[in-house]
N, C-alpha and C positions, 0 to 999 in steps of 0.2 A: 283762068286767073280771077275773073270777077267772082266766081263761085267761092274761091278760097278766101277772098276778102270779106265776102258776106258772112261766111262761117266764122271767121276770126272776129268780126264785129259782134256777132251774136254771142260768142264765147267769152269775150273780154269786155269789161266796161271801160270807161275813159281813163281810169287810173291804172289800167294794165292788170287788174285783179280779175281772176276768173269770176264771171257773173254769178255762178252758183255759190261762190264763197263770200260774196260781198253782202254786207248787212243792208237791209232795206233802209233807205234814207227817207225821212218824212218829206212830204211835198211842201215846198217852200213857195211863198209868193214870189213872183217874178216882176220886176227885178227885186233883188234882196233889199229888205228895209235897212236904213242906216243903223250902224251900231248904236246901242243905247248909250246915253251920256253917262250912266252910272258904271259903265265898264271901267275897271281899274287896271286891267291886264293888257299890256301892249305885247304883241307877239309877232315874231317873224319865223318863217319855217326854215328848214335846213338849206334852202336855196336863197334865203334872205328876202323872201316875198312876204309882204304884209298879210297877216291872217286876220280876216274880218270876224267880228263877233256879232251874232244876230240872236234876238230873242225868238224862241219858237215855243209858244205855250203848248202844253200837252205833249211835249217831246217824249215823256215817259222815262226820263232820266235827267239828272242834274245838268249834264252836258254831253256833247258828242263832237268829235273831230271828223270832218268830212271834206270832200271837195264838191263845190257847187259851181257849175258853169266853168269848170277848169281851175277855179281858184280855191285856195285853202280857207276854210271857214270853221269857226267854233260856234256851235249851236247851243244855246242855253235856255233852259226852261225857267222863265222868270217867276212863275207861280211856285214851283218847288224851291227855287233858290231863296225866295222871300221867307221861307220857314227856317232857314239855316243861319248860324252866326256868320258875321261878315268875313272872318278869317277862313271859315270853311268854304264860303262862296269863292273866295280868292283861290283857295287850294284847288277846287274843282275846275276853275277856269285855267289855272296853271297846268293842271293835269292834262287837259285837252290840248293846251298849247304845247306841252311836252310831246304829245304824239306827233305834232307837226315838226317841231324842232328836231326830234330824233328820227324823223323819216318813217315812222311806223305805218303810215298809210301806203307807202310804196313798198316797204319791206318789213311786214309784221313778223314778230317772233313770239314764241311761247311766253316770253318774259316782258312783252310790250307794256302790259298794264302795270307791272311792278316797276319797270323802268320809268314810266310816266309818273307814277306815284312818287318815286324817289327824287326824280328831277324836280317835281313841283314842290315837294317839302323843302328841298335844298334852296330853291329859288326864293320861296317865301321867307325862309329863315335868313337868307342873305339880305333880303330887302328890309329886315328888321321888324317885320310885322308878325312874328310868330315865336312863341315860347314852347318849351316842352309841355308845360301845364295846359296850354291851348290845345295841343294835340290830344292829350289825355282827356280833356273836356269834350272832345268829339265822340268819345266812346258810345254814348247813347244813340248818336245819329247813325252809327255803323252796326250797332248791336244786333239788329234783326237781319242784316245782310247775309245771305248764304253764298255770296260770291257770284261769279258769272262764268258762262262758257267762254267768254273772251279772255279770261285770266285774272279777273279781279279776285282777290283773296276774300274769304269769308270775314265778316266784321271784326271779331276779336283778333284774328291773325293779321288782318290789314292794319289795325291800330298798332300792333306789336311791330310790324314791318315798318310802318311810318315812323315810329319812335326810333328804331334802329337807323333808319336813313337820316332822321333829324340829328342824331348824335354822331353819325359818321362824319368823315372828312368833309 
């Protein structure tokens, strides 16, 4: 019995995802630093748990949704984010929040990235902080993106998809 438990512990990480399928998470300071005062996105996951936001310089991406210490976390690269317009920063934070709200870390799908994009655009539009022209103005920031193995669309396709979501119900 003990052997079975050890094998299961090695195969699966704490979120129940096969360890071989999990993305490598950056090493974070312990305990987590407090959320930055400039964070404007309040997020609760699908279980209504507060999602913490932490700055992780050199993250390698604008943001990432993860579990740290069993709790839901949005990691943000403050250096990269500082190069982006404020409403695009909010979009990326909402995109990562969307992964938690939609339960993607527990049950990812082939469309998880598109779903998080659409959820984020609709939330930002609903909050009144985003116009169609704002989304079009993001085009240069996405232009060089080739997409990702995780399901992010290539830049021009992603902008077109975001505009479709913006204009949808």
